[in-house]
C-alpha positions in Angstrom: 0.0 0.0 0.0 2.8 2.5 0.8 4.3 1.9 -2.6 1.0 3.0 -4.2 0.9 6.1 -2.0 4.5 6.9 -2.8 4.0 6.5 -6.5 0.8 8.5 -6.4 2.6 11.3 -4.5 5.5 11.2 -7.0 3.1 11.4 -9.9 1.2 14.3 -8.3 4.5 16.3 -7.9 5.2 15.7 -11.6 1.7 16.7 -12.6 1.8 19.8 -10.5 5.0 20.9 -12.2 3.3 20.4 -15.6 0.2 22.3 -14.4 2.4 25.2 -13.2 4.1 25.2 -16.7 0.7 25.7 -18.3 0.1 22.2 -19.8 -3.5 22.2 -18.7 -5.1 19.6 -21.0 -2.4 17.1 -20.1 -2.6 17.8 -16.4 -6.4 17.4 -16.4 -6.1 13.8 -17.7 -3.3 13.1 -15.2 -5.3 14.5 -12.2 -8.1 12.1 -13.2 -5.5 9.3 -13.4 -4.4 10.1 -9.8 -8.0 10.1 -8.6 -8.5 6.8 -10.3 -5.5 5.4 -8.4 -6.6 7.0 -5.1 -10.1 8.4 -4.8 -9.2 10.1 -1.5 -6.4 12.2 -3.0 -7.9 15.7 -2.2 -5.1 17.8 -3.8 -5.9 16.2 -7.2 -9.6 17.1 -6.8 -8.8 20.6 -5.8 -6.5 21.3 -8.8 -8.8 19.6 -11.2 -11.5 21.9 -9.8 -9.3 24.9 -10.5 -8.9 23.8 -14.1 -12.6 23.3 -14.5 -13.4 26.6 -12.9 -11.2 28.4 -15.4 -12.5 26.5 -18.3 -16.2 26.0 -17.7 -17.3 27.6 -14.5 -20.2 25.1 -14.0 -21.5 23.0 -11.2 -18.8 20.3 -11.9 -16.0 22.5 -10.5 -17.9 23.2 -7.3 -18.4 19.4 -6.9 -14.7 18.9 -7.2 -13.8 21.6 -4.7 -16.4 20.2 -2.3 -15.0 16.7 -2.7 -11.5 18.0 -2.0 -12.5 19.8 1.2 -14.6 16.9 2.3 -11.7 14.5 1.9 -9.4 17.0 3.7 -11.7 17.1 6.6 -11.9 13.3 6.8 -8.1 13.1 6.8 -7.9 15.7 9.5 -10.4 13.8 11.6 -8.3 10.7 11.3 -5.4 12.6 12.9 -7.4 13.4 16.1 
C-alpha cells in the first residue's frame, strides 16, 4: 500500500509541475488518473476543480472543490 501512495505522491508532484508550466489539457487527464488510483487524493480534486473553474465555470468545478474539502476534513479527523 505504501508503494502505491509513494508512486501517487510522486506522480502528483510531476503533474503539479506540468500544471504550473501551463500544460492544462495534459494535467487534467493526469489528475483524473491520480483520482483513479486513489479516490481520496484531495489535492488532485482541488486542482482539477481549479482547471474546470477556469474552463467551464459550471457545477462540476464546485463538486470537485467540495470533494477535496470533504476529503481533507476526513483526513484531519483521522489525525485526532
